[in-house]
C-alpha positions in Angstrom: 102.1 99.8 115.3 99.2 97.6 116.9 97.6 95.3 114.8 94.0 96.4 113.4 91.3 93.9 112.0 89.3 96.6 110.2 91.4 98.6 107.8 89.0 101.6 105.8 91.4 103.1 102.9 90.6 106.3 101.4 90.3 106.4 97.2 91.8 109.8 95.6 95.5 109.9 96.0 95.5 107.0 98.3 94.8 103.8 95.8 94.5 105.5 93.0 96.2 108.8 91.3 92.9 110.5 90.2 94.6 114.1 89.9 94.6 114.0 85.7 90.8 113.4 85.7 90.2 115.7 88.9 92.1 118.6 87.8 90.8 118.4 84.1 87.2 118.8 85.8 87.9 121.2 87.9 89.0 123.6 85.4 86.0 123.1 83.0 84.0 124.0 86.2 86.1 126.9 86.6 86.2 128.0 83.1 82.2 128.6 83.4 82.9 131.3 86.0 85.6 133.4 84.0 88.3 131.9 86.2 91.0 129.9 83.9 93.8 127.8 86.1 97.2 126.9 83.7 99.2 125.3 87.1 98.0 121.9 87.8 100.1 122.5 91.0 97.7 125.2 92.7 94.7 122.4 92.2 96.3 120.0 94.3 94.1 121.2 97.4 91.2 119.8 95.5 92.7 116.2 96.2 90.6 115.2 99.8 87.8 118.0 100.7 84.1 117.6 99.3 84.5 119.5 96.2 81.8 122.3 97.2 83.9 123.1 100.1 86.9 123.4 97.6 85.5 125.7 95.4 84.5 128.0 97.8 87.6 128.1 99.6 90.2 127.5 97.0 88.4 130.1 94.3 86.1 132.1 96.5 83.0 131.0 94.9 80.1 131.5 96.3 77.7 128.6 97.9 75.4 129.1 94.8 78.2 129.0 92.2 79.8 126.0 93.7 76.6 124.3 93.4 76.9 125.2 89.8 80.5 124.4 89.7 79.8 121.2 91.2 77.0 120.1 88.7 79.3 121.0 85.7 82.0 118.9 87.4 80.3 115.9 87.6 78.9 116.8 83.7 82.3 115.9 82.7 83.4 113.6 85.1 80.6 111.1 84.6 81.2 111.7 80.8 85.3 110.1 80.9 87.0 112.0 83.0 86.4 109.6 86.0 88.8 107.4 84.2 91.7 109.8 83.9 93.6 108.1 86.7 96.0 105.4 87.4 96.5 103.0 89.9 99.5 102.9 92.3 102.0 100.2 91.8 101.6 98.1 95.0 98.2 98.6 95.8 96.5 95.0 94.6 99.5 93.2 96.1 98.8 95.3 99.4 95.1 95.0 99.9 95.4 91.2 98.8 97.9 90.0 101.3 95.8 91.8 103.8 92.8 90.2 102.7 94.7 86.6 102.7 95.5 87.4 106.3 91.8 88.1 107.4 91.5 91.3 107.7 88.4 93.3 107.1 88.7 95.6 104.4 86.9 99.0 103.1 87.0 102.1 101.3 85.7 105.2 102.5 85.8 108.2 100.4 83.9 111.7 99.7 83.8 110.7 95.9 80.6 109.8 95.5 79.7 106.2 96.2 78.5 105.0 92.6 81.7 106.5 91.2 84.0 104.6 93.7 82.1 101.4 93.2 83.0 102.1 89.1 86.6 102.6 89.6 87.0 99.7 91.9 85.4 97.2 89.7 87.2 99.1 86.6 90.9 98.3 88.4 89.8 94.8 90.1 90.0 96.3 93.5 86.2 95.5 94.5 87.2 91.4 95.4 89.4 93.0 98.1 86.7 95.2 99.7 84.2 94.0 102.1 82.4 97.6 102.0 82.5 100.4 99.7 81.0 103.3 101.4 81.4 107.0 99.5 79.0 110.0 99.5 76.0 110.5 98.7 74.6 112.5 95.7 72.0 114.7 97.8 74.9 115.7 100.0 73.6 114.3 103.3 76.8 112.3 103.5 80.0 114.0 102.1 82.6 114.9 104.5 85.0 112.4 105.5 83.3 111.9 109.4 80.0 111.0 107.9 81.6 109.1 105.2 83.5 107.2 108.2 80.4 106.9 110.4 78.2 105.0 107.7 81.3 102.8 106.9 81.1 102.0 110.7 77.6 101.0 110.7 77.9 98.9 107.6 80.7 96.8 109.2 78.0 96.5 112.0 79.7 98.9 114.6 83.1 97.1 115.8 84.9 98.2 118.8 86.5 101.2 117.4 90.2 100.3 118.7 89.7 97.6 116.0 89.7 100.1 113.4 92.1 101.9 111.3 91.4 104.8 108.3 94.2 104.8 106.1 94.3 108.4 103.7 96.9 111.0 102.3 95.3 114.4 103.5 94.6 115.7 106.8 90.7 115.6 106.2 91.1 111.7 106.7 92.9 112.0 109.9 90.3 114.8 111.1 87.4 112.2 109.9 88.9 109.5 111.8 89.6 111.2 114.9 86.0 112.8 115.0 84.5 109.1 114.3 86.9 107.6 117.5 89.2 105.2 115.5 92.8 105.4 114.5 94.3 107.2 111.4 97.3 106.5 109.3 98.9 109.1 107.2 100.6 108.5 104.2 102.5 111.0 101.9 101.5 110.5 98.6 102.5 113.5 96.7 99.6 116.0 97.3 99.8 116.8 101.1 101.9 119.6 102.2 104.7 118.7 104.2 104.3 118.2 108.1 100.4 117.7 107.1 100.2 114.8 109.0 101.9 115.7 111.7 99.9 118.6 112.2 96.6 116.8 111.9 97.7 114.6 114.4 98.0 111.0 113.0 98.4 108.1 114.7 101.1 106.6 112.3 102.9 108.2 109.6 104.8 106.9 106.6 105.6 108.2 103.0 104.2 106.0 100.2 102.9 102.4 99.3 105.8 100.7 100.2 106.4 102.0 103.4 102.2 101.4 104.3 102.7 97.8 103.4 105.8 97.4 105.3 104.0 99.1 108.4 100.8 97.1 108.3 102.5 93.7 107.5 105.1 94.1 109.5 102.7 94.6 112.4 100.6 91.2 111.4 103.1 88.8 110.9 101.9 85.5 109.5 
């Protein structure tokens, strides 16, 4: 693969396994609509796309109900659910090495930016990131494309041939290609088999080890 100066990373399911907190808060929100979820596996599709979209698509809520579900989700998430997560092994080592080699690193996530900043500080990853770009609370910036466009703006709108977005779901590739940049699809556990191939990711691998090998071998010291 080619060497990219700017590398953007997704957060949920890519740098951090946030599934425990996300599932807990989704179940809490759905319960208010009489929907009981006992199988966490059925909630995997919630990892990636904006939550308002997910509540409508995956559990049939109306747009109005989805707004209320999102409000309940955020209440639960901000009261402690946010920290029900763990960092994937190898993440800090990869970011540190990329930074050492002169790459400009950023975060591009559909998670609210305030929460993304708090999580990156909590896990000590903020020191490797030049920019942390997330969704806005007023929903003016929520889908991955709008987040990526804002991330590029904050980087000074560099040559798009020099930018790569790394993510674990097809939404990352859709957002990257919509913004005119390359995408790296990484199977981390939530994506369906063949998801990255179907989405047309420019590069595909499995796990942080596979990602590290691909990124670092393309950029020898």
